N, C-alpha and C positions, 0 to 999 in steps of 0.2 A: 228566452235563450240567454244564458250566462256564460261569460267568457272569462276563464282564468289563465292570466299569463305567468310565466315563471322562466328562470334561467339566467336573469341578469346578473350582474356583480361587477367586480373590479378586476380589471385586466390590463396587462402592459401592452404598449403599441406593438403591432405585429402579432399579437395573440388572437385566440379564437373563442368565441361563445356560441351556444345554440339556445334559442329562445324556443319555447313552447307556449302554445295557447290552446288549451282545452275547452270544448264548448259541450254545453249540455243540450239536451234535445235529441230528437231522433231523426232529424232530416238534415244533418250535418252536410251531406253530399251534394245538396242543392244550393248551399250557401257560397257565395264569392268571399274569399278571406282576403284579409290585408294586414301589413304591419305599418304603423306610421311611427313617428318620433318627435318629440318636442322637447327644445331646450329651454329654460326658464328665460322669459322675455322675447322668445321667438315663437312664429306661429308653427302649428302642427303641419308635419311635412309627410308626404306619402315615402315609404321607404321600398314597398315591394307588395304586389297583390298576386293572387292566383284564383283564376275563375273556378267555378264547379266542374268545367271541362278540363282544367289543368293547364290553361293558357297562364303564361306568367308575364309580369311587367315589372320593371325596376327603375328606380331614380337613377340617374346619370352618375350620381356621386358613389353608388354602391355597386354598379354593374361590375362583374367579373370578381367581386370579392364576397357578396351575399348570394345565398340561395334560398328561395322560399320553396316549400314543399308541403304535402298535406297527406294524412293518412285518415282516409275516411273511416275505416274500421275502428279507429281509435278516436275519432272526432276531434283530430287534433291537427293543428297548423304548426309548422316549424320555420325558424330562420336561422339559418346557418350563417354566421358572420367571421369571416376570415380577414386576415391582415388589417386589423382594427386599427384605426387611426384616432388621435385625440377630438377630431372633429365628429366622430361617430358617438362622442358622449351626449347621452340624452336620456329621457324617460321613453322607453318604446310600449306602443300600445298595439294590441291586434284588434281588429274589427270584422265583423260579419255583416255582409250585405244579403238581407233575407227576403226572399220574394214574398210578397202578401196578397198576390192574386190580382186580377184585372190590370196587369202591367206595373202595378206599384212595388215599391221595395222600401225597407227600413234598415238603418243601420244600427247595431249594437256595438258598444265598446266594452272592451275589458278594462282591467284597473290599472294598468301600467307596470311596467319592471324596469329598474334603474340600470342602465349599463354606463359604467364610468371606464374610459380609457386613459391609463396615465403614461406619461412620457418619461 
């Protein structure tokens, strides 16, 4: 499985961006998907996740501003980011948690896309 993230860029405070993450493979619908972000010198942190059944989870810092969604027909997960703040500046990574059988899973990471929010 390979993940290709896109959609990052430079945006002003209060602006919006939509990130996309396209996955290879034929079983995307069974993956749990997530977006994480990392600022230089800081640990990677969870932004939002969406399960294979559509359940969503958000970090408190992005609730009511970001929306995660998925299109299984397109093998793609999205992150709609509104009301962006300077503290949202980071490299954003998508991740897939893939079932491997016998109750085990593995995590695959995409390459990251830079989001910069200027004040």
